[in-house]
N, C-alpha and C positions, 0 to 999 in steps of 0.2 A: 738368288741361287742358294740352295740349302747347303749345309756343310757336307752332306753326302754327295751332292752334285759337284761341289768344289773338289772333293777328294777323287771322284771319278775322272774329272778333267785333269787334276794333278797327276793321277796315275798314268793317264795317256801321255802327258808331257814327259814324265820320268821314264816312260818306256821307249822314248825316241833314241836314247843313247845312254851308255853307262855313266857319262859325266855331263853335268851341267856346269859350264864355265861360270865362275863367280868373278865378275869384272868390276874393277874400280877404275872408272874412266875419268882421266884428268882433262882431256881435250876432245870435245865432241867432233872436231874436224876429222879425227881418225876413226870414229865409231863405225861408220859404214864399212870401211876397209877391214877393220878388226872382225866385225860380224861376218863379213863375206868369207874371210879366211877360215874362221871357225866352222861355218856352215859347209864350206867346200871340204873341210876335213872330216865331216860327219857328225858334228855336234850342233844340231839345229836349235836346241833350247838354250837360251842365254840369259843369265841373271846379271842385271846391272844394279849395283848397290847404290842406294841414295846417300852416298857419303861425300860426294863432291858437287860443286856448283854446276858441273857439266853433265851430271847424271841424267836429268830429264831431257836435255837436248840430245844426249847420246841415245836414249830410248827412242826418241822420235826418229833419229837417223837409222837406227837398227831395225825399227819396225817396217821400214821400206825395203829391207834386204830380202830378196826372194828366197824362200825356203827356211827363213829364220822365224823363230818364235821367241820374242823378247819379253822378259819379265822384269819386275822391279824387286830388288832385295832391300833389306833393312827397313821394311815398312814398320813404322812405330806408332803412327797416329792416323785418324781418319783423313786428315789433310794430306798425308803421304799417299793414301790410297787413291784419293780423288786426283791428285796431281799425276800419279803414275798412270792411272786409267786414261786421263785426258791426253797424256803423252803417247799413248799407244801400247802400254803394257798389256800383255794377254794373260799373265799370271803374276802372283805376288809371293814373296817369301819374307817371313819375319823371324827374328831371333827368339821370340817368345810369343805369348798370346795374351791379349787383354780382351775383355768383353767389348769395349768400344771398337777395337781393331777388327775383331771377328764380325761384328755387326756391320761395320763399314764395308768390308769385303763382300758380305752377303748382299748388301744393298746395291753395290756397284757391279754385281755379277762378275767378280774377279776371283778366279780359282786361287786358293791360298795354300801354301805349305807352311802351316803354323809351327813354330819352334817349341820343342820340349826337350828336357834334359834328364828328367826323373820319371820313374814309374807313375808317380802321382800326377804329374803334368800330362803324361801320355793318357792316363785313364780319364782325366778331366776332359781332354779334347775328344777322346773316343766317346765319352758320354754325350757329347754334343753332336756327334756324327762324323768327326774327322778320322778317317781310317788311313789317311796318308799324311805323314808329318815330317818335319825336319828335325833331325837329331843334332842339337847344337848346344854348346861347342863340343864336337864329337870327341876329339882327343882329350881335352881337359875334363870331360865327363866320364872318362874310363875307356874310351876307344871302342874297338870292335868287340872285345869281351863283354863290356857293359851292355852294348846294344844286343848282343846275343842273349845275355841274361834277361833283359827286358822282354825279348821276344818269346822266351819260354812260357811265361804265364799270360802274355798278351800277344798271341800270334796273329790276331786279326788286324793289327796295325803294321803298316809298312812304312819305310823311312827313306829319306834322302839325307844321309849324314854329311855334315859340313863343319869345317873348323879344324884345321890341322891335317886334313886329308891330302895326301900327295903320292907321288910315284912309289915311295917306299912302303906305304901301308894300304894303298887303294885296294889291292887284291884281298886283304883281310876283311874289308867291308863288303865288297861285291860278292864274296862267296856266301854271305849270310842269307838265310832264307827270307828274312824280313827287310832286306834292302833292295830297293828298286833301282837306285842309281846313287851317285855321290855328287857333291858340289865341291869344286876345287878351282884354285886360281893358277895352278902351275902350267896350264895350257896356254896362258897368255902372259908371259913374263913381262914385267914393266919395261925392262931394257929393250926387248924386241918390239913392244908397242911403240916406244919412243923412237926407235930406229926405223920403224916401218918395215920390219922384217916379217912380212906377211907369209912368205914361203915357209919360214921357220915355224911360225905359229900354226900354219896349216899342217905341217908335219907332226907337230905335237898333238894336234887335234886328231889326226888320223891314228896315231898310236893309242890315244885315249879311247877313240871310238871302237877300236879293235879289242879292247879289254873284255875278257869273258865274265859273264855274270850268270 
């Protein structure tokens, strides 16, 4: 899969809803219920970060949830790409981009949202054919004003900003012409996941799915 093809698939995934939940799953036993609540709420694209021992099992469980499209976040190495793909991930997200990681995703036919934080990084990825990228860490990199400024000279790249995005600032990002969607963890609070408050998570998802963009 070429970078251009990856970006086309990534754009389709980003178009599904205004928010992609960024999920740090501690217990894979709750993964299917969590995914179901988010999908019912209107957020079908789910990013499970590879930050916990349960992450790959969570991806396997979520991959079986009807209507959901599960992806793997925090891809750092080719081994991460293979493990995520084998677990059922249908897209990948990385905090940055290395040649080895980009090659691994291309070889695995895994659509990737590669991370960039500066105009130079955005241009380097664009040169390779990536027209859809992750802006990370969004708030620490200047937030919505910085992303708007990058968009002025590089309007052909569209983004999913992640990192510090929440209810108080999500509208600032979604109103930008170069933003397809955002990534955020507020739709699945840890306390609600631990308590099995799936109705509460579904309600948060519905509110996020209704955000204008």
